[in-house]
PyMOL Python script that loads the backbone (N, CA, C, O; Angstrom):
from pymol import cmd

cmd.read_pdbstr("""\
ATOM      1  N   UNK A   1      87.255 124.105 109.751  1.00  0.00           N
ATOM      2  CA  UNK A   1      88.331 124.525 110.624  1.00  0.00           C
ATOM      3  C   UNK A   1      87.847 124.420 112.080  1.00  0.00           C
ATOM      4  O   UNK A   1      86.735 124.839 112.402  1.00  0.00           O
ATOM      5  N   UNK A   2      88.673 123.871 112.930  1.00  0.00           N
ATOM      6  CA  UNK A   2      88.320 123.721 114.338  1.00  0.00           C
ATOM      7  C   UNK A   2      88.393 125.067 115.060  1.00  0.00           C
ATOM      8  O   UNK A   2      89.249 125.894 114.748  1.00  0.00           O
ATOM      9  N   UNK A   3      87.496 125.285 116.023  1.00  0.00           N
ATOM     10  CA  UNK A   3      87.587 126.528 116.803  1.00  0.00           C
ATOM     11  C   UNK A   3      88.843 126.522 117.673  1.00  0.00           C
ATOM     12  O   UNK A   3      89.304 125.468 118.111  1.00  0.00           O
ATOM     13  N   UNK A   4      89.384 127.705 117.913  1.00  0.00           N
ATOM     14  CA  UNK A   4      90.575 127.827 118.748  1.00  0.00           C
ATOM     15  C   UNK A   4      90.236 127.592 120.213  1.00  0.00           C
ATOM     16  O   UNK A   4      89.118 127.879 120.641  1.00  0.00           O
ATOM     17  N   UNK A   5      91.185 127.073 120.986  1.00  0.00           N
ATOM     18  CA  UNK A   5      90.947 126.919 122.430  1.00  0.00           C
ATOM     19  C   UNK A   5      90.701 128.277 123.078  1.00  0.00           C
ATOM     20  O   UNK A   5      91.117 129.311 122.554  1.00  0.00           O
ATOM     21  N   UNK A   6      90.013 128.262 124.236  1.00  0.00           N
ATOM     22  CA  UNK A   6      89.693 129.519 124.902  1.00  0.00           C
ATOM     23  C   UNK A   6      90.315 129.625 126.283  1.00  0.00           C
ATOM     24  O   UNK A   6      90.042 130.590 126.997  1.00  0.00           O
ATOM     25  N   UNK A   7      91.137 128.673 126.683  1.00  0.00           N
ATOM     26  CA  UNK A   7      91.713 128.677 128.023  1.00  0.00           C
ATOM     27  C   UNK A   7      92.690 129.825 128.251  1.00  0.00           C
ATOM     28  O   UNK A   7      93.137 130.478 127.308  1.00  0.00           O
ATOM     29  N   UNK A   8      93.014 130.059 129.528  1.00  0.00           N
ATOM     30  CA  UNK A   8      93.901 131.161 129.907  1.00  0.00           C
ATOM     31  C   UNK A   8      95.308 130.966 129.343  1.00  0.00           C
ATOM     32  O   UNK A   8      95.919 131.925 128.871  1.00  0.00           O
ATOM     33  N   UNK A   9      95.832 129.734 129.384  1.00  0.00           N
ATOM     34  CA  UNK A   9      97.182 129.504 128.858  1.00  0.00           C
ATOM     35  C   UNK A   9      97.238 129.781 127.361  1.00  0.00           C
ATOM     36  O   UNK A   9      98.202 130.366 126.866  1.00  0.00           O
ATOM     37  N   UNK A  10      96.204 129.358 126.644  1.00  0.00           N
ATOM     38  CA  UNK A  10      96.184 129.618 125.202  1.00  0.00           C
ATOM     39  C   UNK A  10      96.128 131.113 124.932  1.00  0.00           C
ATOM     40  O   UNK A  10      96.855 131.613 124.073  1.00  0.00           O
ATOM     41  N   UNK A  11      95.274 131.834 125.654  1.00  0.00           N
ATOM     42  CA  UNK A  11      95.150 133.278 125.444  1.00  0.00           C
ATOM     43  C   UNK A  11      96.472 133.985 125.719  1.00  0.00           C
ATOM     44  O   UNK A  11      96.852 134.898 124.985  1.00  0.00           O
ATOM     45  N   UNK A  12      97.176 133.570 126.774  1.00  0.00           N
ATOM     46  CA  UNK A  12      98.464 134.168 127.114  1.00  0.00           C
ATOM     47  C   UNK A  12      99.482 133.914 126.004  1.00  0.00           C
ATOM     48  O   UNK A  12     100.195 134.825 125.585  1.00  0.00           O
ATOM     49  N   UNK A  13      99.543 132.675 125.536  1.00  0.00           N
ATOM     50  CA  UNK A  13     100.506 132.348 124.468  1.00  0.00           C
ATOM     51  C   UNK A  13     100.176 133.075 123.178  1.00  0.00           C
ATOM     52  O   UNK A  13     101.074 133.540 122.476  1.00  0.00           O
ATOM     53  N   UNK A  14      98.892 133.174 122.864  1.00  0.00           N
ATOM     54  CA  UNK A  14      98.478 133.885 121.658  1.00  0.00           C
ATOM     55  C   UNK A  14      98.884 135.355 121.737  1.00  0.00           C
ATOM     56  O   UNK A  14      99.389 135.911 120.762  1.00  0.00           O
ATOM     57  N   UNK A  15      98.667 135.983 122.884  1.00  0.00           N
ATOM     58  CA  UNK A  15      99.042 137.374 123.066  1.00  0.00           C
ATOM     59  C   UNK A  15     100.554 137.563 122.901  1.00  0.00           C
ATOM     60  O   UNK A  15     100.993 138.478 122.203  1.00  0.00           O
ATOM     61  N   UNK A  16     101.351 136.698 123.542  1.00  0.00           N
ATOM     62  CA  UNK A  16     102.807 136.813 123.422  1.00  0.00           C
ATOM     63  C   UNK A  16     103.258 136.591 121.980  1.00  0.00           C
ATOM     64  O   UNK A  16     104.172 137.266 121.507  1.00  0.00           O
ATOM     65  N   UNK A  17     102.622 135.648 121.279  1.00  0.00           N
ATOM     66  CA  UNK A  17     102.947 135.382 119.876  1.00  0.00           C
ATOM     67  C   UNK A  17     102.673 136.636 119.031  1.00  0.00           C
ATOM     68  O   UNK A  17     103.496 137.026 118.203  1.00  0.00           O
ATOM     69  N   UNK A  18     101.517 137.254 119.247  1.00  0.00           N
ATOM     70  CA  UNK A  18     101.166 138.442 118.474  1.00  0.00           C
ATOM     71  C   UNK A  18     102.105 139.614 118.775  1.00  0.00           C
ATOM     72  O   UNK A  18     102.465 140.370 117.872  1.00  0.00           O
ATOM     73  N   UNK A  19     102.495 139.760 120.023  1.00  0.00           N
ATOM     74  CA  UNK A  19     103.462 140.818 120.376  1.00  0.00           C
ATOM     75  C   UNK A  19     104.797 140.544 119.693  1.00  0.00           C
ATOM     76  O   UNK A  19     105.417 141.459 119.150  1.00  0.00           O
ATOM     77  N   UNK A  20     105.241 139.293 119.718  1.00  0.00           N
ATOM     78  CA  UNK A  20     106.498 138.931 119.071  1.00  0.00           C
ATOM     79  C   UNK A  20     106.476 139.206 117.581  1.00  0.00           C
ATOM     80  O   UNK A  20     107.455 139.701 117.023  1.00  0.00           O
ATOM     81  N   UNK A  21     105.359 138.888 116.932  1.00  0.00           N
ATOM     82  CA  UNK A  21     105.249 139.156 115.493  1.00  0.00           C
ATOM     83  C   UNK A  21     105.300 140.656 115.213  1.00  0.00           C
ATOM     84  O   UNK A  21     105.906 141.094 114.235  1.00  0.00           O
ATOM     85  N   UNK A  22     104.667 141.428 116.070  1.00  0.00           N
ATOM     86  CA  UNK A  22     104.660 142.881 115.888  1.00  0.00           C
ATOM     87  C   UNK A  22     106.068 143.455 116.052  1.00  0.00           C
ATOM     88  O   UNK A  22     106.476 144.332 115.291  1.00  0.00           O
ATOM     89  N   UNK A  23     106.804 142.962 117.038  1.00  0.00           N
ATOM     90  CA  UNK A  23     108.164 143.451 117.279  1.00  0.00           C
ATOM     91  C   UNK A  23     109.088 143.010 116.157  1.00  0.00           C
ATOM     92  O   UNK A  23     109.881 143.807 115.655  1.00  0.00           O
ATOM     93  N   UNK A  24     108.992 141.740 115.758  1.00  0.00           N
ATOM     94  CA  UNK A  24     109.886 141.213 114.726  1.00  0.00           C
ATOM     95  C   UNK A  24     109.652 141.881 113.377  1.00  0.00           C
ATOM     96  O   UNK A  24     110.584 142.025 112.586  1.00  0.00           O
ATOM     97  N   UNK A  25     108.429 142.284 113.113  1.00  0.00           N
ATOM     98  CA  UNK A  25     108.116 142.896 111.833  1.00  0.00           C
ATOM     99  C   UNK A  25     108.382 144.392 111.773  1.00  0.00           C
ATOM    100  O   UNK A  25     108.210 145.008 110.721  1.00  0.00           O
ATOM    101  N   UNK A  26     108.794 144.981 112.876  1.00  0.00           N
ATOM    102  CA  UNK A  26     109.039 146.419 112.919  1.00  0.00           C
ATOM    103  C   UNK A  26     110.459 146.712 112.456  1.00  0.00           C
ATOM    104  O   UNK A  26     111.409 146.244 113.084  1.00  0.00           O
ATOM    105  N   UNK A  27     110.634 147.473 111.375  1.00  0.00           N
ATOM    106  CA  UNK A  27     111.983 147.773 110.883  1.00  0.00           C
ATOM    107  C   UNK A  27     112.832 148.563 111.883  1.00  0.00           C
ATOM    108  O   UNK A  27     114.057 148.588 111.761  1.00  0.00           O
ATOM    109  N   UNK A  28     112.201 149.209 112.872  1.00  0.00           N
ATOM    110  CA  UNK A  28     112.959 149.973 113.859  1.00  0.00           C
ATOM    111  C   UNK A  28     113.509 149.095 114.982  1.00  0.00           C
ATOM    112  O   UNK A  28     114.252 149.583 115.834  1.00  0.00           O
ATOM    113  N   UNK A  29     113.157 147.808 114.997  1.00  0.00           N
ATOM    114  CA  UNK A  29     113.650 146.904 116.035  1.00  0.00           C
ATOM    115  C   UNK A  29     115.146 146.678 115.839  1.00  0.00           C
ATOM    116  O   UNK A  29     115.557 146.241 114.763  1.00  0.00           O
ATOM    117  N   UNK A  30     115.971 146.960 116.842  1.00  0.00           N
ATOM    118  CA  UNK A  30     117.418 146.746 116.688  1.00  0.00           C
ATOM    119  C   UNK A  30     117.746 145.250 116.639  1.00  0.00           C
ATOM    120  O   UNK A  30     117.197 144.461 117.407  1.00  0.00           O
ATOM    121  N   UNK A  31     118.629 144.880 115.745  1.00  0.00           N
ATOM    122  CA  UNK A  31     119.010 143.474 115.605  1.00  0.00           C
ATOM    123  C   UNK A  31     120.374 143.183 116.214  1.00  0.00           C
ATOM    124  O   UNK A  31     120.776 142.023 116.303  1.00  0.00           O
ATOM    125  N   UNK A  32     121.086 144.217 116.631  1.00  0.00           N
ATOM    126  CA  UNK A  32     122.439 144.028 117.140  1.00  0.00           C
ATOM    127  C   UNK A  32     122.509 144.218 118.655  1.00  0.00           C
ATOM    128  O   UNK A  32     123.462 144.806 119.165  1.00  0.00           O
ATOM    129  N   UNK A  33     121.507 143.724 119.367  1.00  0.00           N
ATOM    130  CA  UNK A  33     121.484 143.824 120.825  1.00  0.00           C
ATOM    131  C   UNK A  33     122.476 142.816 121.396  1.00  0.00           C
ATOM    132  O   UNK A  33     122.418 141.639 121.042  1.00  0.00           O
ATOM    133  N   UNK A  34     123.383 143.244 122.268  1.00  0.00           N
ATOM    134  CA  UNK A  34     124.376 142.303 122.807  1.00  0.00           C
ATOM    135  C   UNK A  34     123.732 141.267 123.731  1.00  0.00           C
ATOM    136  O   UNK A  34     122.767 141.551 124.441  1.00  0.00           O
ATOM    137  N   UNK A  35     124.298 140.058 123.698  1.00  0.00           N
ATOM    138  CA  UNK A  35     123.837 138.987 124.573  1.00  0.00           C
ATOM    139  C   UNK A  35     124.435 139.136 125.961  1.00  0.00           C
ATOM    140  O   UNK A  35     125.496 139.738 126.129  1.00  0.00           O
ATOM    141  N   UNK A  36     123.762 138.595 126.934  1.00  0.00           N
ATOM    142  CA  UNK A  36     124.325 138.487 128.284  1.00  0.00           C
ATOM    143  C   UNK A  36     125.581 137.619 128.172  1.00  0.00           C
ATOM    144  O   UNK A  36     125.572 136.657 127.405  1.00  0.00           O
ATOM    145  N   UNK A  37     126.648 137.913 128.897  1.00  0.00           N
ATOM    146  CA  UNK A  37     127.886 137.134 128.779  1.00  0.00           C
ATOM    147  C   UNK A  37     127.676 135.635 128.986  1.00  0.00           C
ATOM    148  O   UNK A  37     128.303 134.828 128.300  1.00  0.00           O
ATOM    149  N   UNK A  38     126.820 135.255 129.905  1.00  0.00           N
ATOM    150  CA  UNK A  38     126.559 133.829 130.134  1.00  0.00           C
ATOM    151  C   UNK A  38     125.872 133.188 128.942  1.00  0.00           C
ATOM    152  O   UNK A  38     126.171 132.049 128.584  1.00  0.00           O
ATOM    153  N   UNK A  39     124.945 133.924 128.322  1.00  0.00           N
ATOM    154  CA  UNK A  39     124.262 133.401 127.139  1.00  0.00           C
ATOM    155  C   UNK A  39     125.240 133.287 125.970  1.00  0.00           C
ATOM    156  O   UNK A  39     125.214 132.301 125.234  1.00  0.00           O
ATOM    157  N   UNK A  40     126.091 134.280 125.799  1.00  0.00           N
ATOM    158  CA  UNK A  40     127.078 134.235 124.717  1.00  0.00           C
ATOM    159  C   UNK A  40     128.009 133.036 124.889  1.00  0.00           C
ATOM    160  O   UNK A  40     128.326 132.350 123.917  1.00  0.00           O
ATOM    161  N   UNK A  41     128.444 132.784 126.117  1.00  0.00           N
ATOM    162  CA  UNK A  41     129.311 131.636 126.371  1.00  0.00           C
ATOM    163  C   UNK A  41     128.587 130.328 126.045  1.00  0.00           C
ATOM    164  O   UNK A  41     129.172 129.433 125.435  1.00  0.00           O
ATOM    165  N   UNK A  42     127.325 130.212 126.445  1.00  0.00           N
ATOM    166  CA  UNK A  42     126.557 128.987 126.180  1.00  0.00           C
ATOM    167  C   UNK A  42     126.448 128.741 124.683  1.00  0.00           C
ATOM    168  O   UNK A  42     126.638 127.617 124.219  1.00  0.00           O
ATOM    169  N   UNK A  43     126.139 129.805 123.919  1.00  0.00           N
ATOM    170  CA  UNK A  43     126.021 129.646 122.473  1.00  0.00           C
ATOM    171  C   UNK A  43     127.355 129.243 121.854  1.00  0.00           C
ATOM    172  O   UNK A  43     127.390 128.390 120.967  1.00  0.00           O
ATOM    173  N   UNK A  44     128.452 129.844 122.310  1.00  0.00           N
ATOM    174  CA  UNK A  44     129.772 129.456 121.778  1.00  0.00           C
ATOM    175  C   UNK A  44     130.084 128.002 122.103  1.00  0.00           C
ATOM    176  O   UNK A  44     130.588 127.268 121.253  1.00  0.00           O
ATOM    177  N   UNK A  45     129.785 127.581 123.336  1.00  0.00           N
ATOM    178  CA  UNK A  45     130.054 126.193 123.746  1.00  0.00           C
ATOM    179  C   UNK A  45     129.222 125.190 122.948  1.00  0.00           C
ATOM    180  O   UNK A  45     129.623 124.036 122.799  1.00  0.00           O
ATOM    181  N   UNK A  46     128.089 125.613 122.445  1.00  0.00           N
ATOM    182  CA  UNK A  46     127.220 124.719 121.690  1.00  0.00           C
ATOM    183  C   UNK A  46     127.317 124.975 120.184  1.00  0.00           C
ATOM    184  O   UNK A  46     126.380 124.696 119.435  1.00  0.00           O
ATOM    185  N   UNK A  47     128.439 125.499 119.761  1.00  0.00           N
ATOM    186  CA  UNK A  47     128.804 125.672 118.356  1.00  0.00           C
ATOM    187  C   UNK A  47     127.915 126.617 117.580  1.00  0.00           C
ATOM    188  O   UNK A  47     127.706 126.415 116.384  1.00  0.00           O
ATOM    189  N   UNK A  48     127.385 127.643 118.224  1.00  0.00           N
ATOM    190  CA  UNK A  48     126.659 128.688 117.525  1.00  0.00           C
ATOM    191  C   UNK A  48     127.618 129.849 117.304  1.00  0.00           C
ATOM    192  O   UNK A  48     128.468 130.136 118.147  1.00  0.00           O
ATOM    193  N   UNK A  49     127.471 130.509 116.170  1.00  0.00           N
ATOM    194  CA  UNK A  49     128.297 131.673 115.881  1.00  0.00           C
ATOM    195  C   UNK A  49     127.715 132.868 116.625  1.00  0.00           C
ATOM    196  O   UNK A  49     126.553 133.218 116.421  1.00  0.00           O
ATOM    197  N   UNK A  50     128.516 133.498 117.490  1.00  0.00           N
ATOM    198  CA  UNK A  50     128.041 134.642 118.276  1.00  0.00           C
ATOM    199  C   UNK A  50     128.738 135.891 117.820  1.00  0.00           C
ATOM    200  O   UNK A  50     128.483 136.971 118.354  1.00  0.00           O
TER     201      UNK A  50
END
""", "prot")
cmd.dss("prot")
cmd.show_as("cartoon", "prot")
cmd.util.cbc("prot")
cmd.orient("prot")
């Protein structure tokens, strides 16, 4: 297995990835957070169900 990169950008991305996994795996995380109106419009315009 190759060693992981050690640069600052990699460390930052790794940290954000780990935080995201921790938040997504928490059953107390709310899933029904409303979107910003502009984001909701963009998703509707691009055929996503909002």
